[in-house]
N, C-alpha and C positions, 0 to 999 in steps of 0.2 A: 273325541277325535276318532274317526274311522280308521281301521287298519286296512291298508291297501293290500289287495290280494293279487296273486299271480294272474297274469293276463292270458296264460295258456288255457285253451278250452278244457273244461272238466277238472281243472286244478283249483283247489280252494285254499292252498297253502298261503301263508303271509309272504309278501314280497321281501326278498333279501337283497335285491339289486334293482335299479331302475335302468332300463335300456332306452337309448335314443340313437338315431342314426342320421347320416348325411349322405343322400344319394349321390350328389355331385362328386364328393370325394371318396365314395365307397368305403365308409368307415362306420362301425357300430361302437358305441360307448356303453360300458357298464359302470354305473356309479353307485355308491352307497345310498340307501334310501334317504338318509339325513342330508346328503349332499345335493339334493335336487328339490325343486319346488313342486314337482308333480305335473308340470305343464305338459309338454309334448313328449312324455316318457311313458313307458309301459313297465309295470312291475313284473318281476320274475322271481319265483321262489329259488332257494339255493340250488335245488336239483336242476331246474330248467336253466338257470344262469350258468351253472357249471357245464351243462351239456350243449350250450349254444354253439351252433355252427353257422357260418356265413357263406355266401356264394364265393366261388373261386374269383380271385381278384379283389376281394374285400378284405378289410382288416378289422380285428377286434381290439379295442383299447380298453382293458380292464382297469378302470381308475379307482376301484375300491382299494382301500388300504387295510391290511390286516391290523388288528389291534397291536399296539406296542407291547412287547413282552416285558413282564415285570421281573426284574432281577434284584432280589433283596440284597442289601449290602452283606458282605462276608464279615462275620464276627472274628475279631483277632484277639 
């Protein structure tokens, strides 16, 4: 299996998010790489995904989920 790389020019970092957009509704989505099939999406590394800016009037929906925090049980 090939590792998907960041789509930004001159960046060869592995993608940490997949970006897709809808022109009609002026929205950009960021999904976790495992949550997409790689169809009409572009991979972005963590740095470029975190710095993503969209045109005025557009919205970003970051649908990536942070990993659930592990809280070990408290011994009594």
